[in-house]
C-alpha positions as CSV (number, residue, x, y, z in Angstrom):
1,X,-0.2,0.1,-0.1
2,X,1.3,3.3,-0.9
3,X,0.4,6.7,1.1
4,X,0.6,9.8,0.2
5,X,2.4,12.2,1.7
6,X,1.7,16.0,2.5
7,X,2.3,18.5,5.1
8,X,-0.5,18.4,8.0
9,X,-0.9,21.2,9.2
10,X,-2.4,22.0,13.2
11,X,-5.9,21.7,13.4
12,X,-7.9,23.2,16.0
13,X,-8.4,26.7,16.5
14,X,-4.8,27.5,15.8
15,X,-5.0,26.6,12.0
16,X,-5.5,30.0,9.9
17,X,-9.2,31.3,9.6
18,X,-9.3,31.7,5.5
19,X,-10.5,30.4,2.6
20,X,-8.4,29.5,0.5
21,X,-8.3,27.5,-3.1
22,X,-4.8,26.5,-4.4
23,X,-6.6,24.1,-6.8
24,X,-9.6,23.2,-8.0
25,X,-12.1,21.3,-6.4
26,X,-11.2,18.2,-5.8
27,X,-7.6,19.1,-6.7
28,X,-5.3,16.3,-7.5
29,X,-4.6,14.5,-4.4
30,X,-7.9,14.3,-3.8
31,X,-9.1,13.0,-7.5
32,X,-6.1,10.1,-6.4
33,X,-7.6,9.2,-3.2
34,X,-11.2,8.9,-4.6
35,X,-10.0,6.7,-7.2
36,X,-8.4,4.6,-4.5
37,X,-12.1,5.0,-2.6
38,X,-13.9,3.9,-5.7
39,X,-11.6,0.8,-5.7
40,X,-11.9,-0.3,-1.7
41,X,-14.9,1.1,-0.4
42,X,-18.3,0.5,-1.2
43,X,-20.3,2.7,-3.7
44,X,-23.0,2.8,-0.8
45,X,-20.8,4.7,1.3
46,X,-20.7,8.0,-0.3
47,X,-18.9,11.5,0.0
48,X,-21.0,14.3,-1.0
49,X,-18.3,16.8,-0.8
50,X,-15.2,15.5,-3.1
51,X,-12.2,16.6,-0.6
52,X,-10.0,14.7,1.9
53,X,-9.5,16.3,4.9
54,X,-6.1,16.9,7.3
55,X,-6.8,19.4,9.5
56,X,-9.9,21.2,11.1
57,X,-11.1,23.4,13.3
58,X,-12.6,26.7,13.8
59,X,-14.5,27.6,10.8
60,X,-12.0,26.1,8.3
61,X,-11.5,23.0,7.0
62,X,-8.4,21.8,4.9
63,X,-8.0,19.6,2.7
64,X,-4.8,17.1,1.2
65,X,-4.3,19.6,-2.0
66,X,-3.7,22.2,0.8
67,X,-7.3,24.0,0.0
68,X,-9.3,25.9,3.3
69,X,-12.6,25.4,2.9
70,X,-15.2,27.3,4.9
71,X,-17.3,25.0,7.1
72,X,-21.3,25.3,7.3
73,X,-21.6,21.6,8.1
74,X,-19.5,20.6,11.4
75,X,-20.0,17.3,10.1
76,X,-23.8,17.1,10.2
77,X,-23.6,19.3,13.9
78,X,-20.8,17.4,15.0
79,X,-18.4,19.4,15.9
80,X,-20.5,22.6,17.3
81,X,-18.0,22.8,20.6
82,X,-15.1,23.0,17.8
83,X,-13.1,20.5,15.8
84,X,-10.0,19.6,17.8
85,X,-11.0,21.8,20.9
86,X,-8.5,21.6,23.2
87,X,-10.2,20.9,26.1
88,X,-11.7,17.9,24.0
89,X,-8.5,16.6,22.9
90,X,-6.6,17.1,26.3
91,X,-9.4,14.5,28.0
92,X,-8.9,12.4,24.9
93,X,-5.4,11.9,25.6
94,X,-5.3,11.8,29.1
95,X,-8.0,9.0,29.4
96,X,-6.3,7.0,26.3
97,X,-3.5,7.1,28.6
98,X,-5.1,5.3,31.1
99,X,-7.1,2.5,29.4
100,X,-8.9,2.7,26.5
101,X,-11.4,-0.2,26.5
102,X,-13.2,-2.3,28.9
103,X,-16.8,-2.6,28.6
104,X,-19.1,-0.8,31.2
105,X,-21.4,-4.2,31.5
106,X,-18.0,-6.0,32.0
107,X,-16.2,-3.6,34.7
108,X,-17.5,0.0,35.3
109,X,-15.2,3.5,34.7
110,X,-16.5,6.8,36.4
111,X,-16.3,8.3,33.2
112,X,-20.0,7.0,31.8
113,X,-21.4,7.8,35.6
114,X,-20.3,11.5,34.9
115,X,-21.6,11.3,31.5
116,X,-25.4,9.9,32.8
117,X,-25.5,12.3,36.0
118,X,-24.5,15.2,33.5
119,X,-27.4,14.7,31.2
120,X,-29.9,13.8,34.0
121,X,-29.3,16.9,35.1
122,X,-29.4,19.0,32.0
123,X,-32.0,17.4,30.1
124,X,-35.5,18.8,30.2
125,X,-37.6,18.1,33.4
126,X,-36.8,17.5,36.9
127,X,-38.1,14.2,37.7
128,X,-36.1,11.4,38.7
129,X,-33.9,10.3,35.3
130,X,-31.3,7.5,34.2
131,X,-29.1,7.1,31.4
132,X,-27.8,4.4,29.2
133,X,-25.1,5.4,27.1
134,X,-24.5,3.8,23.3
135,X,-22.2,4.3,20.2
136,X,-24.5,6.3,17.6
137,X,-27.7,8.1,17.1
138,X,-29.7,5.3,15.3
139,X,-28.8,3.2,18.2
140,X,-29.5,5.1,20.7
141,X,-33.2,5.5,19.1
142,X,-33.5,1.9,18.5
143,X,-32.7,1.7,22.3
144,X,-35.4,4.3,23.3
145,X,-37.8,2.0,21.5
146,X,-37.3,-0.9,23.2
147,X,-37.5,0.5,26.3
148,X,-40.6,2.3,25.7
149,X,-42.0,-1.3,24.7
150,X,-41.0,-3.0,27.9
151,X,-42.1,-0.4,29.8
152,X,-45.5,-0.1,28.3
153,X,-46.2,-3.7,27.5
154,X,-47.3,-2.5,24.1
155,X,-45.5,-2.3,20.5
156,X,-46.9,0.1,18.1
157,X,-44.8,3.1,17.6
158,X,-45.8,6.1,15.6
159,X,-43.1,8.5,13.6
160,X,-43.8,11.3,11.2
161,X,-43.4,12.4,7.7
162,X,-40.0,13.7,6.4
163,X,-38.4,11.8,9.4
164,X,-34.9,10.7,9.8
165,X,-33.9,8.4,12.7
166,X,-31.0,6.7,11.0
167,X,-29.9,3.2,9.1
168,X,-30.5,0.4,11.3
169,X,-33.2,-1.8,10.3
170,X,-35.3,-0.6,13.3
171,X,-34.6,3.1,12.1
172,X,-35.1,3.1,8.4
173,X,-38.8,1.9,9.3
174,X,-38.9,5.0,11.3
175,X,-37.7,7.3,8.5
176,X,-39.6,8.4,5.8
177,X,-37.5,8.7,2.9
178,X,-36.9,6.0,0.8
179,X,-33.9,7.0,-1.4
180,X,-31.0,6.6,-0.3
181,X,-31.9,5.6,2.8
182,X,-34.5,2.8,2.8
183,X,-34.6,1.5,-0.7
184,X,-33.6,-2.1,-1.3
185,X,-33.2,-2.8,2.0
186,X,-36.6,-4.5,3.6
187,X,-38.7,-5.6,4.8
188,X,-38.2,-3.3,7.8
189,X,-39.2,-3.9,11.3
190,X,-42.9,-4.4,11.8
191,X,-45.5,-1.9,14.0
192,X,-44.1,1.3,12.6
193,X,-46.8,3.6,11.8
194,X,-46.8,7.6,10.2
195,X,-48.3,10.6,11.0
196,X,-48.5,13.7,9.1
197,X,-46.1,16.8,10.9
198,X,-47.0,20.4,11.0
199,X,-45.2,21.8,8.2
200,X,-45.7,25.2,8.6
201,X,-44.7,26.7,4.9
202,X,-46.6,24.1,3.4
203,X,-49.6,23.4,5.9
204,X,-51.7,26.6,4.2
205,X,-52.3,28.0,7.3
206,X,-52.6,24.9,9.5
207,X,-52.0,26.1,13.3
208,X,-50.0,24.1,15.6
209,X,-52.8,22.9,17.5
210,X,-55.0,21.9,14.4
211,X,-52.2,20.4,12.8
212,X,-52.1,18.0,16.1
213,X,-55.8,17.3,15.9
214,X,-54.9,16.2,12.8
215,X,-52.0,13.6,14.1
216,X,-54.0,12.5,16.7
217,X,-56.8,11.9,14.9
218,X,-55.4,9.6,12.5
219,X,-53.5,7.5,15.4
220,X,-56.3,7.3,17.2
221,X,-58.1,5.9,14.2
222,X,-55.8,4.1,12.3
223,X,-53.5,2.4,15.5
224,X,-55.4,3.2,18.8
225,X,-53.9,5.2,21.6
226,X,-54.7,1.1,23.7
227,X,-51.7,-0.4,21.2
228,X,-49.2,2.5,21.3
229,X,-45.8,2.5,22.9
230,X,-44.7,5.5,21.6
231,X,-44.4,8.5,19.2
232,X,-41.2,9.2,18.4
233,X,-40.5,13.2,17.0
234,X,-37.4,15.0,16.1
235,X,-38.3,19.0,17.6
236,X,-36.8,20.3,14.4
237,X,-36.5,17.6,11.5
238,X,-33.4,16.8,10.4
239,X,-33.1,15.4,7.5
240,X,-36.2,15.8,6.6
241,X,-35.6,19.4,5.8
242,X,-35.0,21.7,9.1
243,X,-38.8,21.4,9.3
244,X,-40.0,23.7,12.5
245,X,-43.3,22.4,13.6
246,X,-45.7,25.3,14.0
247,X,-46.3,26.8,17.5
248,X,-48.3,24.2,19.6
249,X,-47.9,21.4,18.1
250,X,-45.5,19.7,20.0
251,X,-46.8,20.5,23.6
252,X,-50.4,19.1,22.1
253,X,-48.6,15.9,20.9
254,X,-46.9,15.6,25.0
255,X,-50.3,16.3,26.3
256,X,-52.2,13.6,24.3
257,X,-49.5,10.7,25.4
258,X,-48.9,11.6,28.7
259,X,-53.1,11.5,28.9
260,X,-53.0,7.7,27.1
261,X,-49.9,6.1,29.0
262,X,-47.8,6.6,25.4
263,X,-44.0,7.6,25.7
264,X,-43.1,10.4,24.1
265,X,-40.0,9.9,22.6
266,X,-37.7,13.4,21.3
267,X,-35.3,12.5,18.8
268,X,-32.3,15.2,19.9
269,X,-29.5,13.4,17.8
270,X,-29.4,16.6,15.5
271,X,-30.9,19.6,17.6
272,X,-29.5,18.8,20.9
273,X,-26.3,20.5,22.4
274,X,-27.0,23.9,22.0
275,X,-27.7,23.9,18.2
276,X,-30.4,25.3,18.4
277,X,-29.8,28.3,20.7
278,X,-31.1,25.9,23.6
279,X,-29.2,23.4,25.2
280,X,-32.4,21.1,23.9
281,X,-34.4,22.0,21.2
282,X,-37.3,20.6,23.4
283,X,-37.1,23.8,25.6
284,X,-38.1,26.1,23.0
285,X,-41.5,24.7,23.4
286,X,-41.4,23.9,27.1
287,X,-41.9,20.7,26.4
288,X,-40.4,17.3,28.6
289,X,-39.8,14.5,26.8
290,X,-40.4,11.0,28.7
291,X,-37.4,9.8,26.9
292,X,-35.1,12.1,25.0
293,X,-32.3,10.8,22.7
294,X,-28.9,12.4,22.2
295,X,-25.4,12.1,19.7
296,X,-23.6,14.2,17.4
297,X,-22.8,17.2,19.2
298,X,-22.4,15.3,22.8
299,X,-18.5,14.7,22.7
300,X,-17.1,16.7,19.9
301,X,-16.4,14.4,17.0
302,X,-16.2,10.3,18.9
303,X,-19.0,8.1,18.4
304,X,-21.1,8.6,21.6
305,X,-25.3,8.5,21.9
306,X,-27.5,8.6,25.1
307,X,-30.7,7.6,25.9
308,X,-31.9,10.2,29.3
309,X,-35.8,9.4,30.3
310,X,-38.3,9.1,32.9
311,X,-36.7,6.6,36.1
312,X,-39.3,4.0,36.0
313,X,-39.4,4.0,32.0
314,X,-35.4,3.4,31.8
315,X,-35.4,0.9,34.8
316,X,-38.2,-1.2,33.0
317,X,-35.6,-3.3,30.9
318,X,-33.9,-6.5,33.0
319,X,-30.9,-6.5,34.0
320,X,-28.3,-7.3,30.6
321,X,-30.6,-6.1,28.6
322,X,-29.5,-2.6,27.5
323,X,-25.7,-2.2,26.2
324,X,-23.2,-3.3,23.8
325,X,-19.4,-3.8,23.9
326,X,-18.4,-0.3,22.9
327,X,-21.3,1.3,24.5
328,X,-20.0,4.9,26.8
329,X,-16.8,3.9,25.6
330,X,-14.3,5.5,28.3
331,X,-12.4,7.4,25.6
332,X,-15.8,9.2,24.2
333,X,-16.9,9.5,28.0
334,X,-14.2,11.7,28.6
335,X,-14.2,13.8,25.2
336,X,-18.3,14.2,26.3
337,X,-17.1,15.6,29.8
338,X,-15.2,18.2,28.1
339,X,-17.6,19.1,25.8
340,X,-20.7,19.5,28.4
341,X,-17.9,21.3,30.4
342,X,-18.0,23.7,27.1
343,X,-21.7,24.4,26.4
344,X,-22.1,24.8,30.2
345,X,-19.6,27.5,30.7
346,X,-18.1,28.8,27.5
347,X,-21.0,30.7,26.0
348,X,-21.6,28.4,23.2
349,X,-25.6,28.2,23.4
350,X,-25.4,32.1,23.2
351,X,-23.0,31.8,20.4
352,X,-25.4,29.6,18.2
353,X,-27.9,32.2,19.2
354,X,-25.9,35.0,17.6
355,X,-25.2,32.8,14.7
356,X,-28.8,32.6,14.3
357,X,-29.3,35.8,13.7
358,X,-26.6,36.4,11.3
359,X,-27.8,33.3,9.1
360,X,-31.9,34.5,9.4
361,X,-30.8,38.0,8.5
362,X,-29.2,37.1,5.6
363,X,-30.9,34.8,4.7
364,X,-34.3,36.6,4.2
365,X,-32.3,39.4,2.8
366,X,-31.9,37.1,0.2
367,X,-35.1,35.9,0.1
368,X,-36.5,39.3,-0.8
369,X,-34.3,39.2,-3.8
370,X,-35.0,35.8,-5.4
371,X,-38.2,34.5,-5.2
372,X,-36.8,30.5,-5.5
373,X,-36.2,31.2,-2.0
374,X,-38.9,30.0,-0.8
375,X,-38.7,29.4,3.1
376,X,-36.3,30.8,5.4
377,X,-36.6,28.8,8.2
378,X,-34.8,27.1,12.0
379,X,-33.4,28.2,15.2
380,X,-30.1,29.5,16.6
381,X,-27.5,27.6,14.3
382,X,-29.7,25.3,12.9
383,X,-30.7,27.1,9.6
384,X,-32.0,26.1,6.3
385,X,-33.4,27.6,3.1
386,X,-36.2,25.9,0.9
387,X,-35.6,26.0,-2.8
388,X,-38.9,26.2,-4.7
389,X,-39.9,27.0,-8.3
390,X,-41.2,30.8,-7.8
391,X,-44.3,30.1,-10.1
392,X,-45.4,26.7,-8.6
393,X,-43.9,26.5,-5.2
394,X,-42.7,22.8,-6.2
395,X,-39.6,21.6,-4.9
396,X,-36.7,22.4,-6.9
397,X,-33.7,19.8,-6.5
398,X,-31.9,20.5,-9.2
399,X,-31.4,24.1,-8.4
400,X,-30.6,23.3,-4.6
401,X,-27.6,20.8,-6.3
402,X,-26.5,23.6,-8.5
403,X,-26.2,26.0,-5.4
404,X,-24.7,23.0,-3.6
405,X,-22.0,22.2,-6.5
406,X,-21.1,25.7,-6.6
407,X,-20.1,26.1,-3.3
408,X,-18.1,23.4,-3.0
409,X,-16.1,24.3,-6.0
410,X,-15.6,27.5,-4.5
411,X,-14.4,26.6,-1.0
412,X,-17.7,26.1,0.9
413,X,-18.6,23.0,2.8
414,X,-22.3,23.3,2.3
415,X,-25.0,20.4,3.1
416,X,-28.7,19.6,1.2
417,X,-31.5,17.8,3.1
418,X,-35.3,17.4,2.6
419,X,-37.5,14.9,1.4
420,X,-37.8,16.5,-2.2
421,X,-33.5,17.5,-1.7
422,X,-34.5,20.9,-2.2
423,X,-33.4,22.3,1.1
424,X,-29.7,23.7,2.2
425,X,-29.0,23.6,5.5
426,X,-26.5,25.9,7.4
427,X,-25.2,23.9,10.7
428,X,-21.6,26.3,11.3
429,X,-19.7,25.4,14.7
430,X,-20.2,27.5,16.8
431,X,-16.5,28.6,16.9
432,X,-16.9,30.2,12.9
433,X,-15.7,34.3,13.3
434,X,-18.4,36.3,11.9
435,X,-16.5,37.3,8.9
436,X,-16.0,33.6,7.7
437,X,-19.6,32.9,8.3
438,X,-20.6,35.9,6.3
439,X,-18.0,35.1,3.1
440,X,-19.3,31.4,3.6
441,X,-23.3,33.4,2.7
442,X,-21.4,35.6,-0.2
443,X,-20.5,32.2,-1.8
444,X,-24.1,30.7,-1.6
445,X,-25.6,34.7,-2.5
446,X,-23.7,34.4,-5.7
447,X,-24.3,30.7,-6.3
448,X,-28.0,31.6,-6.1
449,X,-27.5,34.1,-8.8
450,X,-25.4,32.1,-11.0
451,X,-27.6,29.0,-11.1
């Protein structure tokens, strides 16, 4: 095997905070690595932006060709605390020097317990809680459903239109979009049902309360509360298009679930840890989930996820019913404790609010000048624009793809999403400077104008 040699810049916040284009994108080194990837990795493992990273930090990512790209994706909302954040790096190094693994279900360690204690304290609600740790968002979602079924003795689970909950068999069943997430992978887990979401841009003025009544009516008629173990919903849809439900929608669902002995699960894998300008997106409407699922931003880039919920619910499975060989890995726990400390003490939640103000202001200006920007929505540093045909309002996935491709070619990491592929999402790291964010948005405006 031949390894490429390249000068690797120091990552983290010391990395020069600038957009710098030394080659076309992808450059020659990235193209060579793409050829190797094609020959060695299944095509199902795609790469959205055809570059290979050697360093990242602050608001930039540097590729193997020396290009420095503005990061408006945060590794899909993971590196909010900062890529290679010094406190996380130090915590990881210290733990790795002590031990890298024991399996918590064999020999416990304090880091796991400390993360559980922190999440029990920080998640919404002052009731007694328990937390179990896992590796990925999908794994945590799957375990949340297991716990809800064990507690209620019921099997049915309701997810919502446009939902994304993961790529395991059960979470694919919960996910709404077929391609690329579900096509060809069935049959899926049974007893999964879908209800309509509140989608203000396309709901013709339907209030949150009325949208909830519509969903509840369908649930009661087609499933029945007596058969329903859980409702699972993202407080703001992620892959489905950054859809923010109308005010009142989520509280009405929570109230109905409580009245009918149905477990309410908030999937905060993408919305958690300050991303929406609150530590958890559930806080925006004052809801207290029975179970809250977290991952992505929890550990500064290391694989970790959690299921946190009411003690009586989480204690329902038998001893040994929850866990996994790597679940709650000690290095990931050390990273999580450092990241959580930053969220609590370094003003990151407030920074997300400030970034959201910049994003909403600038994107609303674009919308006023360009009718193809049909909607601007989001909270905090989780904001999106929906691209449409201005004559019909129909989703315009082709234009969305062209805008993203232009941004990539000009040094901006930009992600798309949405059931119809017509939403551009903005997920900047909280460490990005105002100047870099403004420059990235300039490129997006240029991309719209040229498309």
